[in-house]
C-alpha positions as CSV (number, residue, x, y, z in Angstrom):
1,M,-18.6,32.6,-9.5
2,P,-18.8,28.8,-8.9
3,T,-19.2,27.2,-5.6
4,V,-16.4,24.9,-4.2
5,A,-18.5,21.8,-5.0
6,A,-19.2,22.9,-8.6
7,Y,-15.6,23.8,-9.4
8,L,-14.2,20.8,-7.6
9,A,-16.5,18.5,-9.7
10,S,-15.5,20.0,-13.0
11,W,-11.8,20.1,-12.0
12,L,-11.8,16.4,-11.1
13,D,-13.6,15.6,-14.4
14,G,-10.6,17.2,-16.3
15,L,-7.8,15.4,-14.5
16,Q,-5.6,13.2,-16.8
17,L,-4.3,10.7,-14.1
18,E,-4.6,7.0,-13.3
19,H,-8.2,5.9,-12.8
20,S,-7.4,4.8,-9.3
21,T,-5.8,8.1,-8.4
22,V,-8.9,10.1,-9.6
23,Y,-11.1,7.5,-7.8
24,N,-9.4,8.2,-4.5
25,Y,-9.5,12.0,-5.1
26,R,-13.3,11.8,-5.7
27,K,-13.7,9.8,-2.5
28,L,-11.8,12.4,-0.5
29,A,-13.9,15.2,-2.2
30,R,-17.1,13.4,-1.6
31,N,-16.4,12.7,2.1
32,H,-14.2,15.5,3.4
33,I,-14.6,18.6,1.2
34,A,-18.0,18.9,-0.6
35,P,-20.3,18.2,2.3
36,Q,-18.6,20.8,4.5
37,L,-17.3,23.4,2.1
38,G,-19.2,22.7,-1.1
39,S,-21.8,25.4,-0.8
40,I,-19.3,28.2,-0.3
41,R,-18.4,30.4,-3.3
42,L,-14.8,30.0,-4.3
43,D,-14.0,33.7,-3.7
44,K,-15.6,33.5,-0.2
45,L,-13.5,30.5,1.0
46,T,-11.1,31.9,3.6
47,P,-8.0,30.5,5.3
48,S,-9.8,30.7,8.6
49,R,-12.7,28.6,7.3
50,I,-10.3,26.0,5.9
51,G,-8.3,25.9,9.2
52,Q,-11.6,25.4,11.1
53,H,-12.5,22.6,8.7
54,Y,-9.3,20.7,9.3
55,R,-9.8,21.1,13.1
56,E,-13.4,19.7,12.7
57,L,-12.0,16.8,10.6
58,A,-9.5,16.0,13.4
59,Q,-12.3,15.9,16.0
60,S,-15.1,14.0,14.1
61,G,-14.3,13.7,10.5
62,R,-14.6,10.0,9.7
63,R,-17.5,9.1,7.4
64,D,-17.2,5.3,7.2
65,A,-20.1,3.4,8.8
66,R,-17.9,1.5,11.2
67,A,-16.5,4.6,12.9
68,F,-18.7,7.5,11.7
69,G,-18.0,10.8,13.6
70,T,-14.7,9.7,15.2
71,P,-11.5,11.6,14.5
72,L,-10.1,11.5,11.0
73,S,-6.4,10.4,10.7
74,A,-3.7,13.0,10.3
75,N,-2.7,11.3,7.0
76,T,-6.2,11.6,5.5
77,I,-6.5,15.2,6.6
78,N,-3.2,15.9,4.9
79,K,-4.4,14.2,1.7
80,T,-7.5,16.4,1.9
81,H,-5.3,19.5,2.2
82,V,-3.2,18.5,-0.7
83,L,-6.3,17.9,-2.9
84,L,-8.0,21.2,-1.8
85,G,-4.8,23.1,-2.4
86,A,-4.3,21.7,-5.9
87,M,-7.9,22.5,-6.8
88,L,-7.6,26.1,-5.6
89,D,-4.3,26.5,-7.5
90,A,-6.3,25.5,-10.6
91,A,-8.9,28.1,-9.7
92,I,-6.2,30.8,-9.7
93,D,-5.1,29.6,-13.2
94,D,-8.7,29.9,-14.4
95,G,-9.0,33.4,-13.1
96,H,-11.4,32.8,-10.3
97,L,-9.0,33.6,-7.5
98,S,-6.0,35.8,-7.0
99,M,-4.5,33.8,-4.1
100,N,-4.8,30.3,-2.7
101,P,-6.4,30.4,0.8
102,A,-5.2,26.9,1.6
103,R,-1.6,28.1,1.3
104,R,-1.8,30.5,4.2
105,A,0.3,28.4,6.5
106,R,0.0,30.7,9.5
107,I,-3.7,30.1,9.6
108,V,-4.3,26.8,7.8
109,K,-2.6,24.2,10.0
110,A,-2.5,21.0,8.0
111,P,-0.8,18.0,9.7
112,T,3.0,17.8,9.2
113,G,4.9,14.8,8.1
114,K,6.2,14.3,11.6
115,Q,2.6,14.4,13.0
116,I,1.5,11.9,10.3
117,R,4.2,9.5,11.2
118,A,3.6,9.9,15.0
119,A,-0.1,9.1,14.5
120,A,0.4,6.2,12.1
121,P,-0.6,2.8,13.5
122,E,2.2,0.6,14.7
123,I,3.5,-1.8,12.0
124,V,2.8,-5.4,13.0
125,T,5.1,-8.1,11.6
126,M,6.0,-11.7,12.2
127,R,9.3,-13.0,13.5
128,A,11.2,-15.2,11.2
129,D,10.3,-18.3,13.1
130,Q,6.6,-17.3,13.1
131,L,6.6,-16.7,9.3
132,R,8.4,-20.0,8.7
133,D,5.9,-22.0,10.9
134,F,2.9,-20.2,9.3
135,L,4.0,-21.0,5.8
136,R,4.7,-24.6,6.6
137,W,1.3,-25.0,8.3
138,N,-0.4,-23.2,5.4
139,R,1.2,-25.6,2.9
140,D,1.1,-28.9,4.8
141,V,-1.9,-28.7,7.1
142,Y,-4.2,-26.2,5.6
143,E,-3.2,-27.3,2.1
144,D,-3.9,-23.9,0.8
145,E,-4.3,-23.3,-2.9
146,L,-3.1,-19.8,-2.3
147,Y,0.1,-20.9,-0.5
148,T,2.3,-19.9,-3.5
149,L,0.8,-16.4,-3.4
150,W,1.6,-15.9,0.3
151,L,5.1,-17.3,-0.2
152,T,5.7,-14.9,-3.2
153,I,4.7,-11.8,-1.2
154,A,6.7,-12.9,1.8
155,G,9.8,-13.7,-0.3
156,T,9.8,-10.5,-2.4
157,G,8.0,-7.8,-0.4
158,M,5.9,-6.9,-3.4
159,R,2.5,-5.3,-3.0
160,R,-0.8,-7.3,-3.1
161,G,-1.9,-5.8,-6.4
162,E,1.6,-6.4,-7.9
163,A,1.5,-10.0,-7.0
164,L,-2.0,-10.5,-8.4
165,A,-0.9,-8.9,-11.7
166,L,2.2,-11.2,-12.2
167,R,2.3,-13.2,-15.4
168,W,4.4,-16.3,-16.0
169,G,6.5,-14.3,-18.4
170,D,7.6,-12.1,-15.6
171,V,9.4,-15.0,-13.9
172,D,13.0,-15.7,-14.9
173,Q,13.7,-19.2,-13.7
174,T,17.3,-19.1,-15.1
175,G,18.2,-15.8,-13.4
176,S,16.1,-16.5,-10.3
177,R,14.2,-13.2,-10.4
178,I,10.8,-11.7,-10.9
179,S,10.1,-8.6,-12.9
180,I,7.3,-6.4,-11.4
181,R,5.7,-4.4,-14.2
182,R,2.1,-3.8,-13.3
183,A,-0.5,-4.0,-10.6
184,V,-4.2,-4.7,-10.3
185,D,-6.4,-1.7,-10.1
186,H,-8.5,-2.2,-7.0
187,T,-11.1,0.4,-8.2
188,R,-11.9,-1.5,-11.4
189,P,-12.4,-5.3,-11.3
190,G,-10.1,-7.2,-13.7
191,V,-8.1,-4.2,-14.8
192,V,-4.4,-3.8,-14.4
193,K,-2.4,-0.6,-14.4
194,G,1.2,0.5,-13.9
195,T,3.0,0.1,-10.6
196,K,2.6,2.7,-7.9
197,T,5.8,4.5,-8.9
198,G,5.1,4.1,-12.6
199,S,8.2,2.1,-13.2
200,S,9.0,-1.6,-13.3
201,R,11.6,-3.3,-11.1
202,A,13.2,-6.7,-10.8
203,V,13.7,-8.6,-7.6
204,D,15.9,-11.6,-7.0
205,I,14.2,-14.7,-5.5
206,D,15.6,-17.7,-3.6
207,G,15.8,-21.2,-4.9
208,D,12.8,-22.5,-2.8
209,L,10.5,-19.8,-4.2
210,C,11.8,-20.6,-7.7
211,D,11.1,-24.3,-7.3
212,Q,7.6,-23.6,-5.8
213,L,6.7,-21.4,-8.8
214,R,7.9,-24.0,-11.2
215,R,5.8,-26.7,-9.4
216,F,2.8,-24.3,-9.3
217,R,3.1,-23.6,-13.0
218,A,3.0,-27.3,-13.7
219,L,0.0,-27.7,-11.5
220,R,-1.8,-24.9,-13.3
221,G,-0.9,-26.4,-16.6
222,S,-2.4,-29.7,-15.6
223,V,-5.7,-27.9,-15.1
224,S,-5.5,-26.0,-18.4
225,L,-2.6,-25.2,-20.7
226,D,-4.0,-21.7,-21.0
227,L,-3.3,-21.1,-17.3
228,A,0.5,-21.8,-17.8
229,R,1.2,-19.7,-20.9
230,A,3.7,-16.8,-20.6
231,D,1.0,-14.2,-20.8
232,S,-1.3,-15.9,-18.3
233,Y,-1.7,-14.4,-14.8
234,I,0.0,-16.6,-12.2
235,F,-2.5,-16.1,-9.4
236,A,-5.8,-16.1,-11.3
237,S,-8.9,-18.1,-11.0
238,E,-9.3,-21.4,-12.9
239,A,-11.1,-19.4,-15.6
240,G,-7.9,-17.2,-15.9
241,E,-9.6,-14.2,-14.4
242,I,-7.8,-11.7,-12.1
243,Y,-8.7,-12.0,-8.5
244,N,-10.3,-9.0,-6.7
245,P,-7.7,-7.7,-4.3
246,K,-10.3,-7.2,-1.5
247,N,-11.3,-10.9,-1.9
248,I,-7.7,-12.0,-1.5
249,T,-7.4,-9.9,1.7
250,A,-10.5,-11.5,3.1
251,R,-9.1,-15.0,2.3
252,W,-5.8,-14.1,4.0
253,D,-7.7,-13.1,7.1
254,V,-9.5,-16.4,7.1
255,R,-6.2,-18.3,6.9
256,L,-4.6,-16.2,9.7
257,K,-7.5,-16.7,12.1
258,A,-7.4,-20.5,11.4
259,A,-3.7,-20.5,12.1
260,Q,-4.1,-18.7,15.4
261,R,-6.5,-21.4,16.5
262,T,-3.8,-24.0,16.3
263,P,-1.5,-24.5,19.4
264,L,1.7,-24.2,17.4
265,L,0.7,-20.8,15.9
266,A,-1.3,-19.3,18.7
267,D,1.2,-16.6,19.3
268,I,1.2,-15.3,15.7
269,P,0.2,-11.6,15.8
270,R,-2.7,-10.2,13.8
271,V,-0.7,-9.4,10.6
272,T,-2.5,-8.1,7.6
273,I,-1.6,-9.2,4.1
274,K,0.3,-5.9,3.8
275,G,2.1,-7.0,7.0
276,L,3.7,-9.8,4.9
277,R,5.4,-7.1,2.9
278,H,6.4,-5.3,6.1
279,T,7.7,-8.6,7.5
280,H,9.9,-9.1,4.4
281,A,11.4,-5.6,4.8
282,T,11.8,-5.8,8.6
283,L,13.6,-9.1,8.5
284,L,16.0,-7.9,5.8
285,L,16.8,-4.7,7.7
286,E,17.4,-6.7,10.9
287,L,19.8,-9.0,9.0
288,G,21.8,-5.9,8.1
289,V,20.8,-5.7,4.5
290,H,21.5,-2.1,3.2
291,P,18.3,0.0,3.2
292,K,18.9,0.9,-0.4
293,V,18.5,-2.7,-1.4
294,V,15.3,-2.9,0.7
295,Q,14.0,0.3,-1.0
296,E,14.6,-1.2,-4.5
297,R,12.9,-4.5,-3.6
298,L,9.8,-2.7,-2.2
299,G,9.6,-0.3,-5.0
300,H,9.7,2.9,-2.9
301,S,10.4,6.0,-4.9
302,N,13.1,7.1,-2.5
303,I,15.0,5.7,0.5
304,S,13.6,8.2,3.0
305,T,10.2,6.6,2.5
306,T,11.7,3.2,3.4
307,M,13.5,4.6,6.5
308,N,10.4,6.5,7.7
309,I,8.2,3.4,7.5
310,Y,10.7,1.1,9.1
311,S,12.1,3.4,11.8
312,H,11.1,0.7,14.3
313,V,14.0,-1.4,13.0
314,T,16.6,1.4,13.6
315,P,17.4,0.5,17.2
316,T,18.2,-3.1,16.2
317,M,20.4,-1.9,13.3
318,Q,22.2,0.5,15.7
319,R,22.9,-2.2,18.2
320,D,24.2,-4.6,15.5
321,A,26.5,-1.8,14.2
322,V,27.8,-1.1,17.7
323,D,28.5,-4.7,18.4
324,R,30.3,-5.1,15.0
325,L,32.4,-2.1,15.7
326,A,33.3,-3.4,19.2
327,S,34.4,-6.7,17.8
328,L,36.7,-4.9,15.4
329,L,38.3,-2.9,18.2
330,S,38.6,-5.6,20.8
């Protein structure tokens, strides 16, 4: 009978999934399953031991150097539970087990969706005026070569990896839209993959973003015609190489800190590059745009994901709806 660690390793080796997905599974296994449960034989792993393990993770499960030994987030514990449960299901199929100890819900208390949402960090976004002032400063004062990238993310709500994988052929200047077909794989430098949902989508863009992309393509073409071809990546290095997503995040942080040191932008909150995507969605919802439209622009698989993430906008939407109804009845 194999141990948890041995079976987990062989099971992961056999998965036919996206490289980034398996990469993340291996990271969870390496940090939150194998060290604590790996030496136990599969048939000796009990629901009580799994339940105890989740409680320990909740108390002191983090393994990153910055916060080693502090509580692990409910979201990561849930991901660990899903991974362990899937592995044990496979062990049943292979004849090692007759039942899955991770599925005994009365004993194994994995975090619920409600608990995960309650424990999630608050989403930080910019107001419309803050976003406008930042982008103008970034273009006119900082003279940032990455200005068009920030403008594209803010104007479409696409993910960082999706923006970095855009090609000029994805931009329809006549129809004023961008097709999002792929994303950069953050686990393998220079490699692209499918989008998070596995399907492509098209998002409409405004005239200003259209014009900026046209000017940016001309600028890239003046450096090298190869940088402006239809199959060239829009936001690539001058050698045409895809940027590392982590490097782009670091460069965003530098820009934001520089902006916060200026009197005009001193009140801008500490927004991450993902916060640009959140800002796009939040502003649209506050304007009364239907959540289904926001879901489609963001590329969420279903509308409940959108509404759960942006529940902080609901009070504003309700107030606007009430005021509109009152105006109709007055």
